[in-house]
N, C-alpha and C positions, 0 to 999 in steps of 0.2 A: 522345621515345619515351614511350608511355603507361605509367604505373605500374599494376601489378596492384592489386586491392583490398586484399589482405593487406599488400602493401608500403606502400601509401599509409596504411593504418590504423596500421602500425607507425611510420611517420614522424610521423604526427599524435600518437600516444601518446608517442613519444620527445620531441617538441617540447613537449608539454604538461607534461612533467616536467622540462624543461630550465632554466626561468628562474633557479632558485636555484643552478644550476651556473654559469651565465654571470654573474648579478648577485651571487651569494653569494660569489664569490671576491674581490669588490672591497672589502668593508668594511675589512679589515685595512690595506690599502695607503692608502685614503683617510683612515682614522682616524689613521694614522701621519704623513701628510703635510699634513693640513689643521688649522686651528685647532680646539681642542676646544670644542664647543658643549654647553651644559647644558640648554637649554630651547628646543625647536624647535616652532613653530606653523605649520601649513599652512592657508592660506585660499584659497578659489576656487570655481570652477564645475565643471561636469561634465568638462571637459577636464583638470582637476586631480584630481578624484575618480577619473578614468579609469573612468567608470561601466560596470558590467557587470550582467547579470541572473543569471548562474550560470556558475561555472567549477569547476576541480578543487578549489577551496577551499569550494565550496558556494554558499550565498546571499551577497549582498553583506555587507560588513563593517559591523557595527553597534556596534563598540566605541567609536567616536569620535563618531558621528552616527547619526540614525535610519536604519533599514535601507532606507527609501525615498529616501535620498540616493544609494543605489546605489554607494557607494564600493567600489572593488576592494580586495581584500586585498593586491594588489601594485601599487597606484597609485604614481606617482613620489614623492609625499611619504613613503610608508612605505619605499620602497627607499632614499631618501636618509637617512631616520632610521636605518635599519639599517646603512647604509654608514658613517655618522658615529658610530654607537654612542652616540647622545644618550640620557641617562638619563630625560629628560622630553620627551614628544612628544604633541602634540594635533593631530588632523586634523579641521578644520572644514569641509572641502570638501563640496559638495553639488550634485547635478544641478539644473540650471535656475537656479542662484543668479545674482543680479545684485549690483551694489555696494550696493543698498538692503538686501540681506540681510546685509551686514557689521554694520550697526548695528541692524537690526530682525529679529525672528524670521522664518523662512521657513516659513510655515504652508501647509496645503493640499497637502502632498506626495502623490504618487499613492496611497499606502496610508493616508493620513490623518495622517501624522506631521508634526512641526514641528521644524525645526532651529533651536536657539537662535541669537541673533545671533552671527555668526562672531567678531566682535571680543571677545566674552566669553571666548574662549580665550586672549587675550593678557594678560600680566601685566607689571609693571615689571621682572621678571627674565628675561623672554623675550629670548634673544640671537640667534635666527635665525628669520626669517619668509620663507616663499615665498608668492607671490600669483599666481594665474592667474584673471583676470577681464576682462570687457569685451565679450565676444562676445554675451552675452544682453542686456546693456544696449543694444547696437547692433542687436539683433534680427537678427543675421546668420544664426543657425540657422534661425529660422522663415522668413526670406527665401529661404534655400537650398532648404528643403522645397518652397516654392511654385514652384521652378524645375523640379520633376519633370515629365517630358514622356512621353506615350505615343507620341510620334513623334520620329524623329531630326532633324527639321527643324521650325522653328516654323511653326505653321499658324494663321492668323487665325481666331478663333472668335467667335460671336455672344455678346452679353452675356446671362448667365443670370439668371432672375428670383429670385435669392437675395440676402438682405441681406449686405452686406460688413461683418462685425462683428469679425473677428480682425485684429490689426495685421499688415500686410505680406502676409497670406495672402488672395489674391483669390478669394473663394467665387463670384464672378460669372463666372469664366473656367474653361473646361475645361483639364485638364492636358495641354496641347499646346505647351508651350514659350512663348517670348516674354517671360520674366520680365525680361530686360534692358530691353525696350521698356516694360514696365509700370513698373519702378522708376525709369526715366529719362525718363518722359513729361513733356513740357513743358520739357525742358532742365534739369530738377532731378533729381539723383541722390539718391533717398530713403535708400538704404543708406549711401552715402558721407556724407550729412548726419548720419545717426544715428551713424556712427563718429566723426565730428568732435565731435558733441555729447557723446560718452561720455568724451572726454579729461579734462575737468574733474572728472568723477565719479571717475575712476581716480586722478587727482592728489590729490583730497581724501581718498580712502581711504588712499593711501600716507602722507600727512601725519598722518592720525589714527593710523595704526600707529606712526609715530615718536613721537607724543605719548604713546601708551599704553605703548609699550615703547622708551624713549629710547636704550637701549643695543643695540638689535637691529640686526643686519645684515639688510636687507630686499632680497629678490630678486624682481623682477617677471618671470614666465615667459611668453613669448609663445606663439603657437599654431603647432603643427607645420606642416610643408609638406604640406598635405592636398589642395589643389585644383590640378590641372594646368591648363596654358593651353589644352589641347585635350581634348575630352570622349572618352568611351568607350562611348557608347550602344550596346547596351542594358545593358551591365554596370552602369553608373551611368546611369539614364535621364534625362539632361540633355543638351540640344543643345550642339554645339560653341560656338555664340555665347554661350549662357547660361553655360557652364562658364568660358569666357574672362572673362566679366563677373564671376563669382564669384571667380575667381583675382585679379582686380584689386581686389575688395573685401577679400579676405584680406590682400593686400599693404598696402592702406590701414589695415587693422586693426592689423597688426603695426607699421607706421610710427607710428601713433598711440600704441601702447604704448611704443615707444622714446622718444618725446617725453614721454609721461607719466612714465616712469621718471626722465628727466632733471629734469623740473620737480618731481617728488615726492621727490627725493633717494634713489631706489632704484637698484639695479643691474639692468640688463636681462640676462636669460638668453635668448639667441637659440638656439632649438631647431632652426633651419633647417640649419646645417652638418651635423648628424648625421641629419637626416630627409629631406634632399633625395633625390628618387628613390624615395620610399616612399609616394606619394600614393594616393588612393582607386582610381585606375585601374591600379595595378600588381597583380601576381599575389597570390593569397591568402597565400602564405608570405613575401611581400615587403612588402606594405602595412603601414603603421603606423596607418592610420585606416581603419576599415571603411566600406564604401559603404552600400547599403540592405539588405544581407543581415543575418541575425541569427546566423549561425554563423561564428565566428572560428576559424581553425586556427592562429592566431599569438598566443597559445596557444589550445588548445581551450576554447571558451566560447560561451555564449549571449550575444551582444554587443548593445549598443545601437547602432543604425545611426548613421553619421556621427560616430563618436567614436573616440578612440584605443583600440587593442587592447593586449594585454600587451606586445607588442614595442614599440609606441609609448611605453608607460609607461617601459620600460627605457631607451629613447632619451632621453626627457625627463629621467629621473634622471641619466643620464650627462652631459647638458648642464648640469644644475644643479651636479653635483659638479665638473665642469670649472671652472665659474665660481667656486665656493667655494674651489677650490684656488689661484686666482690671487691 
């Protein structure tokens, strides 16, 4: 049954004010049942920053990193810090970050900002670290964008007379699907190779965290269940074949992170059990990761496409807190 406009607006406004009712009731119980942490540092990319352009808290949070890192005021690190009642908390997460930006400044952010090296937030007294990284090293996000298709089926297109200068984004092809064929041409899966090559970078990062903060409990957080096996064109304009391919890449990405955690001496936080069934093709009040739209109703926000929304951040936080309580 279709909701009336006033009813839908009331539901959206109610949901927009709900997060701290749902997540705000957790801190006391988690603080009482988990070890007491004194200094928590969060490192990672946009899926840990839970990037947002504008929400009920206003512009992105600039207390821990430049505003053009686009950190949400309610990203999962902040929810975890609040739940654990840690006295010292530093959030280094930033949109577009790679493992390179752990040791080097991340310059050239969209508004001209520079995020200092994320490792700089670590100290010898840091006792809890969460890490969410690897997707940008493997160029999975840019690869997924190149899968956008104006047609529900892949259509062979002529080569266009434009230079191919951006990694994994083929400027010589029209947006008519077929990214699986492009990425696997010649029997070589370029995205899968990128994922495999990223493992050593993540392992090195985890070992450096342990060196800088030898007493820290280090948790590597994987990527939410974002990509279904079957597409939903035109809601998300990617063909079924290409969506299935991207699903397989995400599976490889998370499998790589599990192995990297083992090799790097970190604990893996698997976000899938709590996020399964909340992928980009589910309804606007169900999905934990937005598609290509910029309006999120989960909670009300101007969102960054193809990134976790506020509900996704709450799910990530619950997954982290579950691992911490073990």
